[in-house]
N, C-alpha and C positions, 0 to 999 in steps of 0.2 A: 503493500500500500503506499502512497507517493505521500511523503510527509507536507504539512502546511508551507506555503511559500509565506516567510517571514519578510524578505526585503526583495523587491523587483524593479529594477532601472531598464527603463526601456529609453533608448534613443538620447542618452545624456548628453549634453555640450556645454562647453565651458568657455568662456571668452571674456577678457580683460580688455579695458580703455584705457588707452595709453594716448599722452600727448604728444606730438612730434611735430616739431619746427613750431614754437610758438603756441598758436589756437588749435592747429589742425588735430585732431582727434583720429586715432584708429583703432579697430578691435583687433587682438590678437588670439584665435583659437587655440586653446590649450587641451582640452579635451574635446572629441568628436565623435558622436554616434556609438558611445560606449552603453550596452545593454549587459547585467548580469542579473542572477537571482542567487538567493540564500535562502535554503529551505530550513526548517525547526531540526534542530540537532544536527546541523552540517556547519563545516568548517570550510572556508573559500579563502584562498590564498590569492592574493594578486600581487604579481612578482613584476619586477621591470627595474632598468637601471633610473639612476638619478635624473629628473627632469622628465620622465615621461608621465606625470601628473597624477600619480597616484594617490598623493594624500590631498590633493585638491577633489577626488571623489570621495572622500572621508568628510572634509569641511562641506561639501554640497549636500551630502545626504544630512548631516548633522545642521544644515541651514546656517553656517557660520563663515561664510564665504566674506571676502575685502569686498568695502563699498564699491570698487571699480569692476566688480566682478559680475556677468551676466551669465544665467544658467537656464538651459532649454531641455525640453525633454520632459519626462514624467518619472517619478519616485511614486512606488507603491509600498506601504506598510500593513503588512496583514490583508492584503486585498485593497485598500483604502488609498486613494491619494495622500502623499505627505505634504500638506502645505504648511505655509509658515507658522498660524496659528496652532496646527496640530504637534509638527515637531517642538516648538517650544513647551509644549503641556508635557511631552513624552520625554524631551531631554533629560536625561540625569536619571531618569526612573526606569521605562521599558526599554528606552534606546540609551546606550552609554557607550562614550568614547574613551579609550584609553590613549593619549594624545603621545605624539613622537617627542616633543620637548618635556624634561623635569621641571621646566620654569612654569607650568599650568599649576603647580602646588604653591599655595599660599605660604609664602616666607615667615609670615608673622602669624600663622596658625599652626598650633601644635597637629600632629598627623591623625589622633584618633577624631579629635573634632573635626578635622576635614572630612574625613570619610564617613562620620556620621551625619554631616550637614547640623553640626550644632544640637543635634538631638541626644537626650542624656538617659533614656530610658532604657531599665534593665534588659531586657529583651535586647534591643539593637545592641547593647554593649555586649552580652552573651554572645551574639552573633559574631562581633567583632573580634573577639577572643578566639573564637574557633577559625576564622577566616586566617588571623594571624598564626595560629598553631599550623594550618595546613601549608601556610607559605614558608614558615621556619623564620617568624619574624617574635621576638620577645614581648611581651605583653608591655614591658617599659618603653618601647618605640612609640606607642602611642603617647606619650607624654612628651616625645622629641619634636624639634622643629626640624623642618625639610633639609636645613644646611647640617644639620648634625647627622645624616645618613649617609652611608656610601650609595655609589651608582645602582649597584644591585639591590639594595634594599629599598631605593627610591622607585624602581621597576615596579617590585613587588607591591610596595605600598599603591602604587596608580592602578594596579590589576585590583587590589582589594576594593577599592573605590567602585568597581565594575560588580564586584562581588556582592556587595552590601543591599543591593538593589533587588537582586535576582532579576536581571532584564531578560528580556525576549530578543534584543538584538546587541550584540557587541562588535564594535568597529574598534579595531586596535592600528594605530598607526606606526609602522617601524617600531615592535615593541623591545627589539634585543639589542639594538646597538650599545656599544660600549661593555657588554656583557662577555666574560667569558664562555668558551663554549657550553661546558657544564649549565651554568645559569642559564644560557640563552635557551637551551634545549628545554629546562625546567620550566621557563616562561610559556614557550609554546604548549607544553604540557598542560600549563594553566589554562589556557585557552581551548584546548582540547576537552579537557573537564567540562568547561561552560558548556560547550556543544553536546557532549554527553548526556549535562544535565537537563538539556531541551532547547537551550539558546538557539538561534541563528548567530554565526561567528564569521565576522570579514576580518581578515588578516592582510595588511598592506605591507610589505616586505621587498626588500633587495634580495635575500638570502632563499635560493633556489632551494639549496639542501636541506634547512630547516622545514621551510613550508611541505616538503615531501614526505617528512618522517611523522607529520601530525595532520594535515588537510587531509581532505576529501577531493575536493576540485583545486585546480589552479587555473587562473586566468592571466594571461601573458599579454602583459601593457608595454606598449612600444610607441614613442612619440605623439601620446594621445590618443591611440587606438587600441581596443582590445583585437589582438590578432590570432589569440586561440584560446579556448575555453576546453580543457582536458581534464579526466580523471587521473589521479596521482598515479595508479597504475599502468596509465599511458606513459610514462616516463622511464619505465624499466629499460626500454630498448627505442633507439631512436626511430625504427621503421614504423611505430604506432603512434607517434607524433605527426601533426599536420604542417605546419608554418616552417619556413627555412629557417625563420628566425628562433623559433623553440627548439629546433634542432640543433642551432648554433650554441644555444644555451646549453643545451643536452652535451653536447661535444666538448663545452668550455669547464664543464664539472672536473674534480681532480680526479675520480675513477673513471672518467672517460678520456683522458688523456691532455685535459686543461688547453685545449686546440682556440684559437681566437681566430675571428675576421678583422680583417682591414676595415677602417672606416669609424665614424661616429654616428650617432644618432643626432637626425637634424635638428637644429634650433626652429622654433616656430615662424620666424620669419623666412626659414629656408626651404619651408616645406616643398619636397616635390609633388607633381602630379599623380594622383592613383595611389599606390603601395608606399607609404613611407620608408620600407626598407628596401625598395627597390636598387636604390644605387648600393647597395653592399652585397645583394642577393646574385649568386651564380647562376638562378635560374630565371633571371627578369629577361623580359622581352617586351614588345610594344604594347602588349595586352595589360602589364601591369601599370601602364601610365593611366588607363582609364578607370572608370567606377569599378571597385572592387566589393563582392557582394559579401556580406556575412554569412556563412551558409554551414549547414549541419552535414559532417562528415563521419562517417565509423564511429556515431556515438557521442561525439564532441563538435565544437564549433571553429570554422577558420575564415580567417579573413584574405582569401587567397583565390588567385584564377586558377591555379593549378591543383590536382590532388596529388596527395603526399606520396 
């Protein structure tokens, strides 16, 4: 039986207004035609290099884009449109975000007070004690300020802010940078536990290896486009992957030879026509410079004119 869809994004696009040459204003399209779904009890990882637009996806869902950003498309939460008034009511309760930067913690407020949002009832305190035990945090950490914590402790505190509300949707934006491998794996396992408890979990990360150990599906992002949506088991071998960029990521993993390809991800102002990966792709032909459909292939989705 198919589980309920917690989050569905249809054709999201995000652009920024930018002044150029005095009062002349231009729009920079950063995310183009992004679609994804996250089901109840499912952990979905969005992977891609820096600058591909991954974090903007999280900010768009949470309704915290900068003032000069414009977003189109449709976001559905539990089957209903997630408009501004609704996300304001759900944010921090049913929908929580574990941000990339630890600066989101208030430096002037004790950790326990922040996580409990000032509430001091015994049940909430008991729940927080249990969460801290699960994440290996001593009870006295609740009385400390953020500047007194190590990087790993801070990450675990931020995950605790998600756990305290029993959310239906958790979005984690790069939750593992700065952590040593063991701590990073444990952090990803915490999100896996949230999914196993019934939440929909969306992880935004550049670490494909860690994502493959814990996620159910992987969305490959490149220059603002979703190039592939694949099950994690598709990454066991190159031939079951669909897009040339995804295959290049697979070959770049240490166990697969550390191979690399020439070139860099294009800047938004230098975007080629058609497939953004075309200038670096050995299979590129004139067909790749036209409209590229996002289509279903062998149980996954790919934005490519060729079959894998």
